[in-house]
C-alpha positions, 0 to 999 in steps of 0.5 A: 038438519044434522051435518053429515060426517065425510072423511076423505082418505088420500095419500101416496099409493101403497101407503094404506088407503085400502087398510084404512077403508077396511077399518072405517067399514068396521067402524060402521062408516059407509065406505066408497072407493075411488068415487068419480070426482066429476059426480061429487056434486050430485053425491053431495046433493044425495047426502043432503036429501037422504037420511041413509048416510050419516058417516061416509069415508071416501078413498080418493086418488092423490091426483083427484084429492084437491078437487074433491076437497074443494067440492066437498068443503063448499057443502055446508051440510058436510063436516069434512075431515081429510086424512093424508097417508104417507110412507117412505119412498123406499118402502112404497117401492118394496111394497109394490114389488112384493105384491106385484101390483101395478102402480095407478100412474103406470096403469094410466100411462102417466109414468113408465116405471114404478120409481117414476110413478112414486116420484110423480106422486111425491111432487103431487103430495105436498099441496094435498098434505097441506090441506089434510086435517090428519097426516099419518106416516104408515112407514113403520105402522102395523095395521093394528096400530093404524086401527088403534089410531083411527079409532082414537080419532073417530070413535063417536064419543071422541069427536070434537076432542083435541087429541095429543099423540106421543110417539117414541122413536129412535133417530137412527131409524129416522124422524116420524114424518107426521110429527108436529113437534119433536123432543130430542132426549139424547142428552139424558144418561143412556141406560143402553150402557148399563148391561142389565138394562140394555135388553129392556125398554122404557116400558120396564120399571127398571129402565123407567126408574133409572131414567126418571131419577136422573137430575137432568130428566127432572129438570127437562120435565119441569121445563117441558111441561111449562112450555107444553102446557102453554103450547097445547092450550094455544093449539086447542084454542086455534081449533086444531084437531090433533097434535103429534109429539115425537120424542126421540133418543138414539135407538128408540128403546129406553129414554124416548119410551120412558119420557113418552110414557110419562108425558102420555100419562101426565097429559091424559089428565087434560086431553084425549091422548094416544101413545105409540112406541114406534121402534120398541113395539116390534 
């Protein structure tokens, strides 16, 4: 029999599980929200014996995630992928205050305040995130970008393909939590100090050309490609599903955007590539 694709979506409460499930529903997955973990063995047997389910996405609370993964991972008819959604604690606090929703741990009386609930979940999150195949930081991720990202990972024609994501960012806005590798390009000449280039980004030809024509940039590209050609191949051979490369400059507008565009274009010859300019796409 064909293996059944099951995606477990978990992570910090407020980090976007509801939005992720809506996206999977649009991709024609059978979506299940907060299914009782105690009944997962019976549900697994249903998947094994039924022809109705070929793609399933399950939203699982953080406190139930480890048990859910262990149960499902022991079913050899299931092809399991675990997604962990993360978010900055201050943004989680802000989101709950704006929506006036109650945190699940407060509802279950496991925390007496919103701040305490987030702290408790943060402690629970570390072992769960280590089990995940994919970690996504939604702190500055718009819903449309989350959709683009999940579609890149899970469109049928893209399955079983090693994916490389290049994300530009500004160090002054913080490092992406989900980045596996970081490239710091703050040593390159900065277009910010050229008046006519300051309001532009690396998506504009004038900035792109300025950054790319620098001797330091060309030397950096040559050395980085030699290293990454080797490194990405080894990650692919190891069986990793995805690698996220963060490329950072000071503000995330000029140098990092330029180099992200270059490396995304270059490596799209060899891999399934996703590109996002975190601090220049707002």
